[in-house]
N, C-alpha and C positions, 0 to 999 in steps of 0.2 A: 400647541398647537397641532391638530394633527394634521398630514399631509394632505393633499383632496378638498381643503377645504376651501380653494378660491371660488368666487361666484362668478356666472355671467354679465357681461356689462354691452348694453346694449342702450349705442347711441343714434339718434334717431333725428332726421333732417334741424335739426340744432344748429341755432342763428345767434350771434350776439353781437349789437349796436352799443357803440358808448357816445354819448352825447352832453358834449361840451360848450357851453357860450354857445349855440346855434349851431358849433358845429356836428357832422355826423361821421363817427370812423365804425367800418363794418370790421369786423373785430373777425369774424367769424360767419361763413354761408353755409346754408345745406349740407350740414357734417352728418354722415353715416358710417358708421363703425360698431361689429360686432367682436364682442371680446371673448373669448370658449374661456370656464375658468381652468388657472392655474395657467391659461397663457399669458407670454409676457411682448408687450409688442410696444414697441420705440415709435414716438411721434417725432419727427428730425422736422425739421426745416429752417431756412435763415431768421432772424430775431425779427420781431413783428407780422409775423406770421400765424399766429393763435396759437400755440402750444399751448402757453403756461396758461393761458387763455380757458380752453379746454379744460385740463385739468382741473381748474378751480370750480370748473363747472360739473364733471364726474363727483367732483369733493362736496358737492351742495354749496360751496363758499359765494357762489355765482349764481345767478340763477340766468336762467337762457333767455332769448327773446323770443322766439323760436323753435318748435322741436323739446324731444324728450329726452330723460335718460333714465334709464332702470337698471337696477344693481340683483340679479336673482327674482327679474319680475316687479319688483317693489320700484314705485319710483321715485328717482331722487328729488326730494326738495325742500333740504339742508345738510349739513353735517349728520356724521351718522357714525357711532365707532366700528361699526361693519368696513368703514375706508380710513386707513391710515395714511398721513402724507409725510412725506423728507422734500426737504428742500436742499440749497447749495449749501446752504450755513446750517449745523447741524441745532443750532438753537437750545442747546443743552442749557437749565436753569446752574447757574455761574454758582449760587450757593449749596447747590445738594451735590452729594457724591455721586457717583458714577452709579452706583447700586440704587439709590433714592431717586434721582432722575430715569432710569427706567421704571420704578416702583408707582410713579406717580401716578403713570395712567389708570393702570387698573384699580390702584384704589380710589381715583375720582370716579371710576365706572361705577364699584361699589357703592360709594356713599351716595351716586343715582340710581341705586337698583338695576344697577343692567347685570349684575352676579353676581355670585354669592362663596367667591372666593377665600376665604380667610388668608391672615397675616401667616400663619405657617406654611400654607401652600400658595400663596403667593413669594413668599421667600426663596423659595426651593425652585419656584419655576426661573425666578429672575436669576440666580447663582446658578442653574441648567445652560440659561440663558448666555450669561457671562462667559461662563465658559465654549459653549457654542461658538460665541463671536470671539474669541481669544483674548478675554478682557477679565478671566478666572481672577487674576493675582490683585487687579486696577478696582475690586468692588466699593473701596474707600477713596480713592485719588477722586480729588473736584477737576473738573472739567479741564483749566489752567492747566495742570499737570501733566495731563495727554497729548499726545498727538495729533494731527488732522485727522490722521486718518483713522486714529482710535477713536477720537471724537463722532466722526462720520459713523464705525461701529457701534458708538454709543448709541447713537441714534436710532439705527435700524433699529437693535433690541429693544429700545422705546416704544418703539413702533410695532414689533412684534407679538412683544409680550401682550398685548393686549387683543392680538388674536383677528386683525382684520382681514376680512375677506379679501378686501382687495385693497391693494399697497399701490400709492402715486406718487411717483419720483417727477421732482422738479429738478432736473441738471443736479445730482445731487453730486459730483464730482468733478463737476465745472470749475471751482475753485482749487484742486489739489497738482501737486506736481507732475511731472510726469510719472514719476514710478509710483508715487502714491495712488493716483490713477488706475494703474494695470491692476497694481493689487485688491483696490477696494474694487472694479469688476470682477475679480475671479471671485473675491470674497463673495460678491452678492448672486454670481453663477452656482458656485457654491450653495450659499442660503436659499438659493429658488429650487435649487432637487430638493430640500429639505425640508421646504415648509410648501411649498406648489401653491403657493397664494398666487392669484392673479394679478397681476402688474403691468402697471402701463407708464412709462420709462419717458421722458420727454430730454433731448437732447441733441445740438446741433452737429453733434459730430458723425460721420458717415462712419468710421469704425467700432466706432461704441455701438452706433446704431444694429451692425452687423453681426458683433461679436454676442451682442447681449439676447439679440431680439428673434421670437418664432418670427414675427412680422413687423416690417415696418411699413407705418404708415406717414409719406411724405406730403405736406400742407407749403401751402406760396400759393402764387398767385392771385390777381386782385380779381371782386374781393377772396379774402384766405378761406381756402376748402383742402380739402383732400383731394390730390393731383392722383395720386396712384397710393397699395397698397402693393407691396411688394412681399412675397413667401423667402422668406432666409433657408437656402438648402442645405444647412447644416444638421447635425445630428446633436442629440443629449444623453450626457453631460457633454459640457461643451466646457473648453480651456482657448488663455490667449493664445497659444499655437497654434490654435484655425487660423490664425489670422493668415499664416503662411500658406493655405490650401486656394487650389484653382477654383473651387464652387466659394471661397471668399473674396476674392478676387473679382471673379463674375456677378455676383452679389454687389460688388462698392460700384461695378461698373453700371448696373441697371439703375442703381437709387441716384449716381451721380447724373444720368440722364433725363430721369424723374425729377427732381432739381431743376436742373438748366430748359427742362421741358422739350429737351427733344423726342421721349418717348412719346408725348402726345402729339406732337408736329406731324409723329413717322404715323399716327393713326387717321390722321387728316385730311 
């Protein structure tokens, strides 16, 4: 996938209400957010604030009740190959090797007529991506033979080989131990520099949001909406060591204030 292939995502006045047995739960209300091509925006907030719901709407897996989402000017009305998604669990097929897991998506796309890459081309690309994610020696290994971090890298490789313009990540490192999580954050930062895919990254961790994001959209309130969008004043490329800088600490304080509502109260 060539650098600079990320797509613009425009979310306009999006709302979603769930109805069960006569009860109405407003999951999202009047969400407006524009993500530039190649930008990494973190969606941050407490559990139940609609982060994952918004990600599913952008993915096309869930239709909004109000508003629209467009990707490069095209309205989202269902899943599409231009949007990849990663979850907290890698969701690899246990009966397939790492290499075959990675090749599953593009082969399914080819069968659907979405591209014409032949087996030799796909195989060469899969081998190159395996090397890129540090799994070059594990192409024939099965998921149960991989560590947690390796499984996440394999899932990432499976997503990027389909060449998505937008990558949607729903707390992909939330279940990892602290050391593996730091390694995966650093890995994502390096991959982001290489592929320049537009990324929406759901998290409830302030430090993770500051470390990864160009901007952080803080969600919360009742009904749930975007409280504030905060620019992260750190350059690229970025590394875990940036967490020791005064800019990092200042961004954390600003986000924490937005989460608790103090930033909003200061302007009322």
